[in-house]
N, C-alpha and C positions, 0 to 999 in steps of 0.2 A: 694332891694331884700327882698322877703318874708321870714317868719320864716321857720326853718327846722322842719321836723317831730319830731325829738327828742326834740327840744325846745317847740313845742306845747304840746307834751305829758307831759313834765316836768311842764309846766305852768298849764295844766289842773290838775295835781296832787296837785300843790300848791293851786289853787283856790278851790279844793274840800277837802283841808286839809287831803290829803292822800299821802303825800310825801314818807313815809316809809311803806305804806300799801302794803301787798302782795295780797290784794283782787282783784286787777286789773292787769292783765298781759299786757306787752307791745303790744302783738298782739290784745288784746281786746280794748285797748285805741286807737291803730292805726285804728281799724275798726270804732270806734265811731267818730274819727276825720275825716276819709274819708267820712262817711255818712253825717256829718255836713258840710264839705266843698262842698259835692255834692248838698246839699240843698241850700247853698249860691250860687253855680253855677247856679242852676235853677232860683233863685230869680233875679240874674243879667240878665240872658238870657230873662226872661219875661219882663224886662224893655225896650227891643228893642232898646238898645243904643249902639250896636256893641262893647260890651266888649270883645267878642270872635268872631274872623273872620278868616277863613282860606279858601284856594281854592285848587283845583286840576285840572290839564289839562289832557285830554285824547282825542283820535280820534274816531269818529264814524266809523263803518264798514258797507259796503254795505249789505242791507237786514237784518241787526241785529238791533232790536229795544230795547233790554233790556241789561243793563250792571250792573253786580253785584258790590257791594262796594269792594269786595275782589279783583276783577280783575282790578279795577281802582285805588286801593291802599288806600282806606279809611275804610276798615273793622275795626270796633271797635273804629273809630275816629269820625264818623259822628253822629251828634245829630239832627240838623235841617237845612233845606235848606234855603239859603238866596236869591238865584237867579242863573240863568244859562245864559251863553252867547255862541253864535256860531260865529266863525270867518270866514269872507269871504275876501280873499286877505289881511289878517292881521287885518282887521277892525272888531271889535266885535259888535254884535247886540244881543239885549235881546231876550231870548227864553221865551215865556209865558207859564204859567201852564195850563194844561187841567184837568178838573174834570173827574171822572170815567164815568159819564153819557155822556161825550163828546168823549169817546174813539174811536168812528167811524166817528166823525164829520169832522176830518181833513185827512181822508184817501185818498182823491183825489189827494194828492201831489200837491196842488195848489202852485204856485210860487209867492214869494213876496220879495225875497232878491237877486235880480239880478241873478236869475237862481237857487238859493238854495230853497229847499222845505220849506214850512212854518212850521218849526218844533215847536212842543209843547212838554213839558216834564211833568212827574209826578214821585214822589218818591213812590215806592211800596215796602214795607218791607225793605229788605237790598239791594235794587237795584234802578236804575233810568231807566225809559222807555221813549221812544220818539215816536211820531207819526207826520207825516207818517214815514214808514220805511226808514232809510237812504239809499241814492243812492250812496254816495261817502264817502271819509275819511275826513270830515270836523272836525276842531278842536273845542272841547267843553271846556268851563271853568265853573266848578261848584263851586259856592261860598257857604260856609256852616258854621254853628256854630259847632265847635268841641265838642265832648263829654267830660265830666269831666275825668281828668286823675288822678288816685289815687296816693297818696304818698306811696312809698314802702320802700325805704331805709331811714335810720335815717337822711341822708344828703339831701334828697329830699326837695325842697322848695315849698312853696305855690306859685301858679301862679302869675306872676308879674302884670296881669290885675286886681287883687284884691287889693284894697287899704289896706295898712298895718293895719289901725285901724278897718277894717272890719273882719280881722282874728279873732277878739274877739268873733264874733258870733259863729264860730266853736269851740272855747275854751269853751264858756259858755254852748253851746249845749252839748258838751262832758261832762261837769260837771253835767248837768241835767241828762244825762243818767247814770252817776256814782251814783248820789244821788238816782235815781230811783231803781237801782239795790240793793243798800243798804237799800231800803225801808225807806229812810229818807225824810223829808219834802222838797218839791221842789217849794214851794210858792214863795220864794224870787227869786229863779233862773228863774221861769216862768215870773215874772215881768220884770226882767232884759232882758230876751230874747225878750219879746214883745217890750220893749223900743229899743233894738238893731234892730229888724226887721223894726220898724217904721222909725228909723234914716236912715237905709240903703235904705229903700224904697223911702224916700224923696231925699236923697243925690245922689242916682244912676240915677235919671231921669235928662233929659236935660243936658247932658254932655257938650254940646256947649252952654255956658251961654250967649255968645255974639251974636249968630244968632239963629233964629227959623226956623223950616222947613216950607216951603210954601206948597201949593197944588201941588201934584205930577201929572205931565202929563204922563200918561202911554203909550203914543204914542212915546215918546222920547226914542231913542235907537233901534228903528226898522229901517231897511233899506228901 
């Protein structure tokens, strides 16, 4: 289990030699910690190693091509799309992405999945769109990277997907912000942050050390 928000605040105060200082309020330190954990979240997402994966199921509606994140239940939770499946008789098939320039290319409702339209999807703002317009109530599975969830309560803990020794990045980055506010030298802290970034960058890659990915066949998963 990861450290609690209270533990991280206390540790940051110790590292910054500000245990009894009233210069930093709990609210301010909480903001520093959440910003720093958010940066760590971005670093891990950019490694494309599936540290954060979630999914949501919803049904298409006839003649409705756009579905807001709010109505499908991921408003404020969605960060990046990982893929979309459509189910035909319970069997999932991958739905490919369409670029904006291809928005009219698949409007002919050409069939390729045993009677299902050849759906393509695109994330647009806070919604997901499909072409061609759905004709039935097919089930959709959207796989996505969830957005960073801030720590609010003192008992809230760091996400379990983050290795415990990587929490140090958020602590040191918080100390950096504290030193910066006090207008003190941050040279040593900057070097420590750079070393931590480098270590996390190297360690976060290739989570499956026993197997390597081969060339992906993009035709697999289509009916």
